[in-house]
C-alpha positions in Angstrom: 20.6 99.3 -61.2 18.0 99.9 -63.9 19.8 101.4 -66.9 23.3 100.3 -65.8 22.6 96.7 -66.7 21.4 97.7 -70.1 24.6 99.6 -70.7 26.9 96.7 -70.2 28.8 95.7 -73.2 30.8 92.5 -73.9 34.2 93.0 -75.3 34.0 92.1 -79.0 37.2 90.1 -78.7 35.6 87.9 -76.1 32.5 87.4 -78.4 34.7 86.6 -81.3 36.6 84.0 -79.3 33.3 82.4 -78.0 32.0 82.1 -81.6 35.1 80.0 -82.5 34.5 77.4 -79.8 33.1 74.3 -81.3 29.7 73.0 -80.0 30.0 70.1 -77.6 29.6 66.6 -79.1 26.5 64.5 -78.3 28.8 62.3 -76.1 30.0 65.4 -74.2 26.4 66.6 -73.7 25.4 63.1 -72.5 28.3 62.9 -70.0 27.4 66.4 -68.7 23.8 65.2 -68.1 25.0 62.1 -66.4 27.3 64.1 -64.1 24.6 66.6 -63.3 22.0 63.9 -62.5 24.4 61.7 -60.6 25.5 64.6 -58.4 21.9 65.6 -57.8 20.5 62.3 -56.6 20.4 61.3 -53.0 23.2 58.9 -51.9 20.5 56.7 -50.5 19.2 56.1 -54.0 22.0 53.5 -54.3 22.5 54.2 -58.0 25.8 53.9 -59.8 26.9 56.4 -62.4 26.6 53.7 -65.0 23.0 53.1 -64.0 22.3 56.8 -64.4 24.0 56.8 -67.8 21.8 53.9 -69.0 18.6 55.6 -67.8 19.6 58.8 -69.6 20.4 56.9 -72.8 17.0 55.2 -72.6 15.1 58.5 -72.1 17.1 60.3 -74.8 
């Protein structure tokens, strides 16, 4: 596997398309964090998605 991984090239058209994608908004990033944390917590934690959102907004 050694050199074969170094020889991989990404298609320039794909890179160009990726560069055109706008960065996510702060709201989108926050919602991604909320979804990730909410999915990660134990169901026994008895927290709502809104409670997770409020905690994330407090922390920053």
